[in-house]
N, C-alpha and C positions, 0 to 999 in steps of 0.2 A: 330728431332726424328720422325719416323713414327710409328703409332700404329697399331698392328695387331688385327683385330676384329674377334672374334670367335662367331658364331651364336649358341646360346644354343638351344638344342632340346630334346624333350622327345622321339624322334623317331630315334634310332640308325640305322635303315634301310636307313636313308638319307645319310649314309656314302658311299653307293654303287654308282658305276658309273651310270650316267644318272639321278641322283637324285639332291641333293642340289648343289654339286660341288663348295662349298665355305668352308672355314675353319669352323669346328664345335667344340662345347664343349658338351660332352656327359657324362652322369652320369653312374657310375658303377651300381647303383641301377636299371637302365634300361637295360644296356648292359648284365648284368649277367643272365638275363632271357632267352637269346637267346641260343638255343641248337646249331644251326649253325650260326656262326658269320658272319656279313657282311664283305666284303673285301673293304677297304677304297679306294676311288678314289681321296681323297684329304687329306691334313694334318688335324689333329684333336688333341685335348687334353682331358684328362680324369678327370672328377670331382669325388671325392671319395663318394659323397653323404652324407657328414658329417652333413650338416644342418638338413636333414630329420632324420638321425639317432638320433641326440640329441633332436630334436623336439619330436619324437615319444617315445623314450626310455630313454632319459636322460643319455645315455652312448653309447659306441660303442658295438654293438652286433657282429661285424665282426672281427675276429682275424687278426693280421698282416700277419700270414702265409697264410690264405685263400685269403686275399686281394692281396698279392704278387703273388700267383698262378694265380689269374684271370688276373692281370695286365700283367704278362708274356705271358699269352695266347692271350690277346688282341694285344700285341706287335707283336707276331709271326703270328697270324691268321688274324687279321684285318689289321695290317700294318699301316705305316705312323703315328704312335703315336709320337707326338713331346714332350709331357711331361705329367706327372701325378701328381695329388695332393695327399698329404699324408692324414692320418686319423686325421685331426686336430680338434680342439675344439673351436667353435665360442664363442665370449665373450659378445654378446648382453645381456642386463639385462633379456629380455624375455626368452632367452635360459637358463640362470642360475636360475632365480627365478620361471619360469613357468608362465602360464597364457594363454590368448587367443588374437589372432589378426585375426579378421574376422572369417573365418571358421577354422583357424589353431589353434589347442590346443597344448601347450608346457607343457610337464610334469615337466620340470626343472631338472637341474643337481644338484642344491643346493650345488655347490662348489664355490670357489672363482675364480676371474679372474686369479690370480697367479697359482692356480691349473690347470686351463684350459691351460695356457701358458706352464707350465711345461710338461703337458701331450702331448701338440702339439709338443714341441721340442723333447721330448723323443721318440715319435713315428717316427718322421722324421729320427732321428739318427738310430733307430732300423731298419727302412725300408732300409735305405742306407747301413747299415752294412750287413743285410741279403740278399739284392738284389742290389748290386752296379751296376749291368748291366742295371737297369731300370732308366728312366729319371725322378727321383723324384725332385720336386720343394719344397723348404722350404716355409712355410707360416707364416707370422707374424700375431699374434692375440693380441687383446687388446681392449680398448674402449676409453681411453683418450690418448693424445699424450705421456704423461709420461709412460703409460703402454706399448705402442708400443716400446718406446725406451728401456724399461726394458726387453722386449722380445728379442730385439737385443742382449742384454747382456747375456740372458739365452742361446741363440744360441752360443755366443762366449765362454761361460763357458763350453759348450758341445763340443767345438772344431770346430764349424762351423762359418766361416767368411762370412757373408752374402754379403759383398762388393765384394767378388770374385765369387759369384754365377751368372750363366748366366740369371737367372730369379728368382724373389722372389714374392710369392703371398701375396696380401694384403687382409686379412679377416676382417669380422665384420664391413664393412663400407657401405654395399649396402642400408641399411635403413636410412642412414644419408646424402644422397646426396642433399637434399633440403637446407642444411645449408652449411656453410664453413668449418665444422669440418673435413670432409674427405680431403679437400684441404690442410688444415693445417697439418694434419697427414702426408700426402705425402711430403710436403715441409720439415717437420722435418726429415723424413727418408732420403730424398735426402741430407740433411746437414750432415747426418751420413755416406754418401757415398753409399747408396743403391739407385741406379738410374734405375735399370732394374726391374720394378714392373709390376705385372699383377693385374688388378682390377677385382675382382670377382663380378658378377652381377651388373655391372655398367649400369645405365640407361642414357637416353639422357642428362638430366640435368647435371649429373656427368661428362659425356664426354665433355660437353661444358665448364664446370668449370675447369677440370684438366686433360682432355684427353691428352694434349700435354706433360704431365709429366709421362705418362705411356708407357711401352713397348708393352703391350697388354691388352685386356679387353674382357670380354664375357658378353652376355646378353640374357635372356630368356623373357624379358619384352613383346615381341611381342605376346606371348601366352596368357598372362593375358589381353592384349588389345583386342585380338580377342575374348576371352571368354566374356568380358563385352560388346563387340559389339552385341553379342546375335544371330545374323543371319550370315550365310555364305556369302562369296563374291558372286556376280553374276557369274554364271557359275560353282560354286563349288557344287558338289552333294555328297550325301552319308554321310554327317555329319551335326549336328544341328548348330555348330559354327565352326570357323576356328582355335580353340586353338591348334590343332595339324596338321595344314594345311601347306604344303610346299609352295603353291602359296602365301598364306598370309605372311609366314615367309620371303620369298625372297623379296616380295614387301616391307615389313616393313624395311628389311635390306637396300634395295636400297634407300628408302626415308630417312632413318637415315643417311646414308653416304653422301647423297646429301646435307642434311641440315648441317652436320658437315663440309663438304668441303666448303660450302658457308660461314659458320661461320669463317672458317680459312681465307678465302679470305677477309672477312670484317675486321678481326683482323689484317691481313697484311696491309690492306689499312690504318688502323688507327695507324699503327706503333706498335702494341702490338703482343706478341706471342700468337698464337692461336692453335687450335686443328690440329695436323698434321696426315693425314692418307696416307697410301700407295695407290696412285691413281691407280696403276696397279692392286692391289688386289681388290680395290673398284669397278672396272669396271665390 
């Protein structure tokens, strides 16, 4: 299986011709500020911005009708939209209970994991019923393996067979990639017949561990790396750091894919299944 890698970006203008020219992952929170939308020169997918919504407000402040209207405009005016995330509810303890991680303050939803899962499923069903013409992707939420499996059952009870979906998002795993937990969750989902998974916010270590089990993945990790680097790359002007720099982002992406392709070759040499990337896309 080849993994389609989407470069996360805070800059929707990179969709235009002559800019990034690689598959991108763009948030509605960024794109909705544009009065004149960029016309995409490459395929891209839409993030709903749910993590920031729940972090800042502890609830969704965007109505499904408003979100649908914007997504339809993106499809028609930006073009080349391959899929869009629903208004899902992440299940990390910090999102539910509130607290602080570094500079990020989470107000907390103070609901249960089951509440989050039910709201995630209900929103997907509502979006698909109201706008069946848009490419919605269902997202699985949970925190433990058993909770993700329970989320599958919630979708089934709502009439959604995830084994028949062309792509299923895997939420709430991006902060647990240093352990084997995400890997075990993916294996459990595959045993239930869900094999076309998109990994949200997957970092290098996660891709090395379980990238070969994903259909696609996105990452914005390059921006944080550039921020902590502190100074711009040689030749970069007009910014204090490269946290929103296309040159840095494309260089990071190229290095990432090179490392993962090398890891694949090493795995092949050792007789183990490794990370498989579409070499034509990675070029």
